[in-house]
N, C-alpha and C positions, 0 to 999 in steps of 0.2 A: 244604434250599431245593431245590427244583426246576424246570424248564420245562415248561410245556404246550405241546408242539407239535404233538402226534398223540394223535388218540381211539382207544380200546381197539380200534377197527377199522382203522386205521391212517389215518385221512384226517384232512390236515393241518389243524390248526387256525390260520387266518387272518381275517380280517376278513369275507370274506364268509362263513365258516364260524359264526362267530359271528352276523353277521346272520341268517340263518336258524334259528338258534334262537330270536333273540329274537323272529323273526316269529312261529314254531309258539307259542311263550309267550303273546306281547303283540302283536295280528297291527299293532296303529297305532303302537307305539311311538316306531319311528323315526320317521314321521312328525312325533311331537309333539315327539321330543326335538331336530327339525332346526327347528322352529318356533320352538322356545324358543334355540336357538342362534344362529340371525336376531335376534332380540330383543336377546340378548347382545351380538352385534356390533353393532348400530346403537349401544347404550346403551356400550359399550366395558366393561362389569362385568358379573356374575351380577347381575340386579334382583329376583330371586324371593325371598324372606325364608321364605316355606314354598310348599309344593305341587310340590316337588320330584319327579320321576318315576323316580330311579334305583334304588331300591330293588327298584320292581315287577319287576326284571329280575334280581333278585337268585338267582334257581333258575337261570338260564342256567350263572352263573360258578359255582355251588355244583356243580352237574354238569359240570364241565369240569375243577375241581379236585377231585371227589370228596370234597367238605364238610371239605376241607382248609385250614388257614392258607395264603396264597400264601406266608408270608416263614417262620415257622417251623415248618409241614407238621405244626401238632397237629391232630388229627381233631376235629371238629367236631359236632354233633346232624346228623343228615339233615333232609331238606326239610320232612315233615310235621309235625317238632316245633321244630327247629333253626333258623329263619329270624332269632327274635331274639338267638341268638348269633354270627350272621356279621353282617358288617360290609361295605358296599361301599366299596372303598377308593378314592380318587383317588388315581393315581399322584403324576401333578402336582397339587398343591392348587389350586382352583377360584376361592378366594378372594384369599388372599393367602400369601407364602412368610416363615416367620419363622426364627427362628435356632435351629439344634441346637447344644448343649452337648454334645462328643463328651468321651468319659473321659477321665484321664489317660495312660492305654496307649497310646489312639488317637492324643492329642497327640503322644506321643514318637514315632512313625513319620513325622512330618515330610510327612504329605500336608496340601498347600495346598487351600481350600474359600472359594468365594467368596462374598464378603459378601453378606447376605441384608437391607440396610437399605431399607427402604421398595420392595421386591420385589412387585410386584403378583402375582396369581393367575390362572392359562391358565382364562380364563372362556372361552374357546370350546372348550375341551377339558372340559367340566362333562358334555355327553352323549357323548363320541368313548368307543369301545366298547374302542378300543385304550388308554384309560387308565384301564379300571375292571381290577379283581381284589378276590377276597372276601378277608379277614383275619379275624381274632380280634380281642376286644375290645383284649387290651392292644397289640397288634402296631399295631393302627388308631388307637385314641382314645389311649393311653397315650405311644405311641411314635412312632407316624409323623406323626399328627396335621397340621398346616399346613405339615412341614419338607419341604425338599426340597433336599438338598447337592449342589451341582455342581463342576466345575470353571473351566467358562469362563462364556459371560456370558449371561443368563436371556434367552428367548425367549419372553415370556409373552403374544404376540399367534399361538404356535403353533396351527394346525389341522389339520396333517396329522403324527402323533407319525412314523408309519411312514417318512415320508420326510423328518424331521429330526431325528429319535431322536437322533441322535451329536452332533449341533451344541453341543450343552451341556455335552457331558460329563459324563452324569449321572455319579453316585458309589455310586447306588443301582439293583439290580441288577430288571428289570421281567421276570415270568415267564411272560405269557401271549402265545401267537401267537410270530411271527418277526420282531419288531421288535428283538428283542435277542439279545445272546451267550447260548447255553444256558450256565444255573446252574452246572450240575456240570462245566464247563470252568474256573470260577472259582474254584467254592467246592466241599473234597469233606469228607473228615471224618476223624478218628481217634477212632476209639472214637464216645464221643458228642459231641465235640468237633469243630465246626467249623474246617476252615483254608484259608488262600487255596492255591489250586492252583498259582500264580505267585509269583515271590520278586521282581520287579520290574515297573515300568511301569503303564499306565495300569488294566488288568484286574485285577494285584496290589491298587490300590487303590480298586477298585469294589468287590473281596472283604472287604478288611480293613475299608470303611468301612461296606459292608451287616449283615457280623457285629456290626460296636461297634455300631450305629445299633439294630439289633432288639435288640443284648443276648442274642445266639445263642450266646455261647463262656460266659456267665455264669451256672454252675452255683450262687452265692450269690445271685442275682435272680430268674432264671429254672428254678427247682429240677425244676419239673415236666416242663420239656421233656426235663432231663437225665436222671430216673426213668424216661420215656416210650422214650429212645432206647436207654438199658440196658436196659429190658427186653427190646427188640428184639434186642440183642446175646444178653442169656440166652436167649429164646426157637430163637435160632439155635443157639445151641452145645447146649439143649437136645437136640436133633432131628438135627445135622450135625455137630456137633463134635469127635467122635470117627470118624465113621464113615467107612471107606475108599470105598464105594460110596455116593452119595449122591442117587442117583438117583430111587431110591423117594420123595425130600422135593422132586421138579420142581414138584410142585402149589403145595406150601405155598411154596417159595422164589419161585416165579411171582408168590404173589401178595403175596408180602413184600415185593417190588423192584418193582411196578407202580405208574405214575404217581398211581396212587389209591388207594397205602396210604401211612400217615400216617409220616414220616422214610424216605421212600424211598432218599435223599441218601445218608442214615448207613448206611441197611441194606445198599446196594449198596458203599459204601465197606468195611465189615466183612465180607461175603464175601469182597470181592477181597484183602483184606487175611489173610483166612482161608485162602486159596486159596495167596499168596504168602509168606505168612511166620506159619504156625502158631503159633513162638516168641512175637512180640509180639500176636497175635490172642487167645492165653492170657492174657497179661498184662492186656490189657484186658479182657477178660473177667470175672478175677479182680476187677479194679477195678469193674467193672460191679456186680458183685454186692456188692461192698462199698459202694457208694454204696445200693445198695436198702436194703442193712440198714439203713441209717444215715437213711436219709432222713428228712425232715422238711418238712412241706408249709410252703409260703411262709406261710400262714397261722397257722403257730403258730408262727413264727419271732419273736426279741424285738427 
């Protein structure tokens, strides 16, 4: 998982930046979204059962994220043919908040989570651009859905997530623009396995929650992710693992670590390890090679 704070040209990604992309893509979308939000404000809830318009700007977030899932960083199909496999994900759910059931391993960490009994959704953020990201089906439909674990008190009348983002102490990390901590300050990788950067405190708890919530460290449940991360590790070793002069591979490395490349956090972490601890990097390379050699697709698991 990475944050998307600057584009390829170095321009800062913030609300104004996203609004400009939206206007260029669908000139009347912002006005229509405001009218819907005003209607929801009066009603105190989302009143449309259909006729939602967030999918109309799906391509904007596909562009920002380089056609990757915001949470697992898997690469999805591009804009010409891939819109059907990209979901517009509401970070704070619009209708209701339902209970998340953590794993036994997560429960053993002792991280407290606020009760979600009878908690309404964030109807005023239904069309807020800083409440969107693009995600894959497994991350959005299966894992995220209308769940949103926090440590504080739910503020479901929130209208400005940038100003109020930290008030609730959200336990999931938001990757778009400038309203949350950089993902890579919270989560790094040891080979294909995500780890919390910190060992204590709220930042540690947010990293552990995000990893467990999206099952990012579970090779038994999300083996495709581990295969893809392992392939990146193998690719790095094939080209530069034993080279003393790696400068001739700068273009390749630049592509692999770019924000729009799949599993960029994993790649960056492994390259750093390769530089600082080549013996450990070699061990991880051998483990990655073994994983791929014995890989069984999820569809074939009994």
